[in-house]
C-alpha positions as CSV (number, residue, x, y, z in Angstrom):
1,X,-8.9,18.8,-2.9
2,X,-6.5,16.8,-0.7
3,X,-7.2,19.2,2.2
4,X,-10.9,18.7,1.8
5,X,-10.4,14.9,1.8
6,X,-8.2,15.2,4.9
7,X,-10.9,17.3,6.7
8,X,-13.6,14.7,5.8
9,X,-11.4,11.9,7.2
10,X,-10.8,13.8,10.4
11,X,-14.5,14.3,10.8
12,X,-15.3,10.6,10.0
13,X,-12.7,9.2,12.3
14,X,-13.3,11.8,15.1
15,X,-9.7,13.1,14.8
16,X,-8.6,9.9,16.5
17,X,-4.9,9.3,15.8
18,X,-5.4,5.7,16.9
19,X,-8.0,5.2,14.1
20,X,-6.1,7.2,11.5
21,X,-2.7,5.5,11.7
22,X,-3.9,2.1,10.2
23,X,-5.6,4.0,7.4
24,X,-2.3,5.9,6.7
25,X,-0.3,2.6,6.8
26,X,-2.6,1.0,4.2
27,X,-2.4,4.0,1.9
28,X,1.4,4.1,2.2
29,X,1.8,0.4,1.3
30,X,-0.7,0.8,-1.6
31,X,1.6,3.7,-2.9
32,X,4.7,1.5,-2.4
33,X,2.9,-1.3,-4.3
34,X,2.0,1.0,-7.2
35,X,5.5,2.3,-7.5
36,X,6.9,-1.3,-7.6
37,X,4.3,-2.1,-10.3
38,X,5.5,0.9,-12.3
39,X,9.0,-0.3,-12.1
40,X,8.0,-3.8,-13.2
41,X,6.3,-2.3,-16.2
42,X,9.3,-0.1,-16.9
43,X,11.7,-3.1,-16.9
44,X,9.3,-5.2,-19.0
45,X,9.0,-2.5,-21.7
46,X,12.6,-1.2,-21.8
47,X,14.5,-4.5,-21.3
48,X,17.9,-2.9,-20.9
49,X,21.0,-4.7,-19.5
50,X,20.2,-6.7,-16.4
51,X,16.4,-6.1,-16.8
52,X,15.5,-9.6,-15.6
53,X,17.2,-9.3,-12.2
54,X,15.9,-5.8,-11.7
55,X,12.4,-6.8,-12.6
56,X,12.6,-9.9,-10.3
57,X,13.6,-7.6,-7.4
58,X,10.7,-5.3,-8.2
59,X,8.2,-8.2,-8.4
60,X,9.4,-9.3,-5.0
61,X,8.9,-5.8,-3.7
62,X,5.5,-5.6,-5.3
63,X,4.3,-8.9,-3.7
64,X,5.7,-8.0,-0.3
65,X,4.2,-4.5,-0.1
66,X,0.9,-5.6,-1.5
67,X,0.7,-8.4,1.0
68,X,1.4,-6.0,3.9
69,X,-1.3,-3.7,2.6
70,X,-3.8,-6.5,2.5
71,X,-2.8,-7.8,5.9
72,X,-3.0,-4.4,7.5
73,X,-6.4,-3.7,5.8
74,X,-7.8,-7.1,6.8
75,X,-6.7,-6.9,10.5
76,X,-7.7,-3.3,11.0
77,X,-11.1,-3.7,9.4
78,X,-12.0,-6.5,11.8
79,X,-12.0,-9.3,9.2
80,X,-8.8,-10.7,10.5
81,X,-9.6,-10.5,14.2
82,X,-10.1,-13.7,16.1
83,X,-13.6,-14.1,17.7
84,X,-13.9,-13.0,21.4
């Protein structure tokens, strides 16, 4: 299935690496954000020794990676570009 999606994206973007790299960057930072969110949930539910510090670090990571994903998505979609 992933191969089919990759082929579709290659066709949509005309196999242009310049156009595919921002898409890749957004997807990577979304994955990082989801992993941080999973760790926050883990610390919240298990509450082992030092869970508050660990959860705080993961919340910072979640906010940072989500912000980068939003910034890359906004600037690459044209919404964040200054007018000419």
